[in-house]
C-alpha positions as a Markdown table, in Angstrom:
| # | Residue | x | y | z |
|---|---|---|---|---|
| 1 | Unk | -14.4 | 8.0 | 27.9 |
| 2 | Unk | -14.3 | 11.6 | 29.1 |
| 3 | Unk | -11.1 | 12.5 | 31.1 |
| 4 | Unk | -12.9 | 15.6 | 32.4 |
| 5 | Unk | -15.4 | 13.4 | 34.3 |
| 6 | Unk | -12.7 | 11.2 | 35.9 |
| 7 | Unk | -12.0 | 11.4 | 39.6 |
| 8 | Unk | -8.3 | 12.2 | 39.5 |
| 9 | Unk | -8.0 | 12.0 | 43.3 |
| 10 | Unk | -9.0 | 8.3 | 43.5 |
| 11 | Unk | -6.8 | 6.8 | 40.8 |
| 12 | Unk | -5.9 | 3.1 | 40.5 |
| 13 | Unk | -2.6 | 1.8 | 39.2 |
| 14 | Unk | -3.0 | -0.9 | 36.5 |
| 15 | Unk | -0.7 | -3.2 | 34.6 |
| 16 | Unk | -0.8 | -4.3 | 31.0 |
| 17 | Unk | -0.7 | -8.0 | 30.5 |
| 18 | Unk | 0.9 | -9.2 | 27.3 |
| 19 | Unk | 1.3 | -7.1 | 24.2 |
| 20 | Unk | -1.6 | -4.7 | 23.6 |
| 21 | Unk | -2.9 | -4.9 | 20.1 |
| 22 | Unk | -5.8 | -5.9 | 18.0 |
| 23 | Unk | -6.9 | -8.9 | 15.9 |
| 24 | Unk | -8.8 | -8.0 | 12.8 |
| 25 | Unk | -11.0 | -10.6 | 11.0 |
| 26 | Unk | -11.4 | -10.0 | 7.3 |
| 27 | Unk | -13.6 | -12.0 | 4.9 |
| 28 | Unk | -12.1 | -12.9 | 1.5 |
| 29 | Unk | -13.9 | -14.8 | -1.3 |
| 30 | Unk | -12.3 | -18.0 | -2.5 |
| 31 | Unk | -10.8 | -16.2 | -5.6 |
| 32 | Unk | -9.6 | -13.3 | -3.5 |
| 33 | Unk | -7.9 | -15.6 | -1.0 |
| 34 | Unk | -6.3 | -17.6 | -3.8 |
| 35 | Unk | -4.9 | -14.5 | -5.4 |
| 36 | Unk | -3.7 | -13.2 | -2.0 |
| 37 | Unk | -2.0 | -16.6 | -1.3 |
| 38 | Unk | -0.2 | -16.5 | -4.6 |
| 39 | Unk | 1.2 | -13.0 | -3.9 |
| 40 | Unk | 2.2 | -14.1 | -0.4 |
| 41 | Unk | 3.9 | -17.2 | -1.7 |
| 42 | Unk | 5.9 | -15.1 | -4.2 |
| 43 | Unk | 7.3 | -13.1 | -1.2 |
| 44 | Unk | 8.0 | -16.2 | 0.9 |
| 45 | Unk | 5.4 | -15.5 | 3.7 |
| 46 | Unk | 1.9 | -16.7 | 4.4 |
| 47 | Unk | -1.2 | -14.8 | 3.5 |
| 48 | Unk | -1.8 | -13.4 | 7.0 |
| 49 | Unk | 1.8 | -12.1 | 7.3 |
| 50 | Unk | 1.7 | -10.7 | 3.7 |
| 51 | Unk | -1.5 | -8.8 | 4.5 |
| 52 | Unk | 0.0 | -7.5 | 7.7 |
| 53 | Unk | 3.2 | -6.4 | 6.0 |
| 54 | Unk | 1.3 | -4.7 | 3.2 |
| 55 | Unk | -0.8 | -2.7 | 5.6 |
| 56 | Unk | 2.2 | -1.7 | 7.7 |
| 57 | Unk | 3.9 | -0.3 | 4.6 |
| 58 | Unk | 0.8 | 1.8 | 4.0 |
| 59 | Unk | 0.9 | 3.1 | 7.6 |
| 60 | Unk | 4.7 | 3.8 | 7.4 |
| 61 | Unk | 4.5 | 5.7 | 4.2 |
| 62 | Unk | 0.9 | 7.0 | 3.6 |
| 63 | Unk | 2.1 | 9.8 | 1.3 |
| 64 | Unk | 3.8 | 7.3 | -1.1 |
| 65 | Unk | 0.4 | 6.1 | -2.2 |
| 66 | Unk | -2.0 | 8.0 | -4.5 |
| 67 | Unk | -5.4 | 8.0 | -3.0 |
| 68 | Unk | -6.2 | 5.4 | -0.4 |
| 69 | Unk | -9.7 | 4.9 | -1.8 |
| 70 | Unk | -11.0 | 1.5 | -3.0 |
| 71 | Unk | -10.6 | 0.6 | -6.7 |
| 72 | Unk | -11.0 | -2.5 | -8.8 |
| 73 | Unk | -8.1 | -4.9 | -9.0 |
| 74 | Unk | -6.6 | -6.2 | -12.2 |
| 75 | Unk | -7.8 | -9.8 | -11.8 |
| 76 | Unk | -11.4 | -8.6 | -12.4 |
| 77 | Unk | -13.3 | -10.6 | -9.7 |
| 78 | Unk | -15.1 | -7.5 | -8.5 |
| 79 | Unk | -13.1 | -6.9 | -5.4 |
| 80 | Unk | -11.6 | -3.6 | -4.3 |
| 81 | Unk | -8.3 | -2.5 | -2.9 |
| 82 | Unk | -6.9 | 0.6 | -1.4 |
| 83 | Unk | -3.3 | 0.1 | -2.6 |
| 84 | Unk | -1.6 | 1.0 | -5.8 |
| 85 | Unk | 1.0 | -1.8 | -5.6 |
| 86 | Unk | 2.8 | -3.0 | -8.6 |
| 87 | Unk | 2.5 | -6.6 | -7.3 |
| 88 | Unk | -1.2 | -7.1 | -8.0 |
| 89 | Unk | -2.3 | -10.6 | -8.8 |
| 90 | Unk | -3.4 | -11.4 | -12.3 |
| 91 | Unk | -5.1 | -14.5 | -13.5 |
């Protein structure tokens, strides 16, 4: 969308229905999901809410994290993570 190409003389008013947002689908292997579920259970929420809260903490305090580049997690199943959390799952 290029605002410079819009016809500002013929605008239309619109309304937003509901709460604007996005739904993100993420694939986890079985082992990854089991580890995520264990972490979520320890905090008293489900895996979807745990993932949401974790990412919102990254957004709220991006400078509190070292680098946000992928690295291998401690449980050694070949997955990567961008967080440097102290609550990593270990099996």
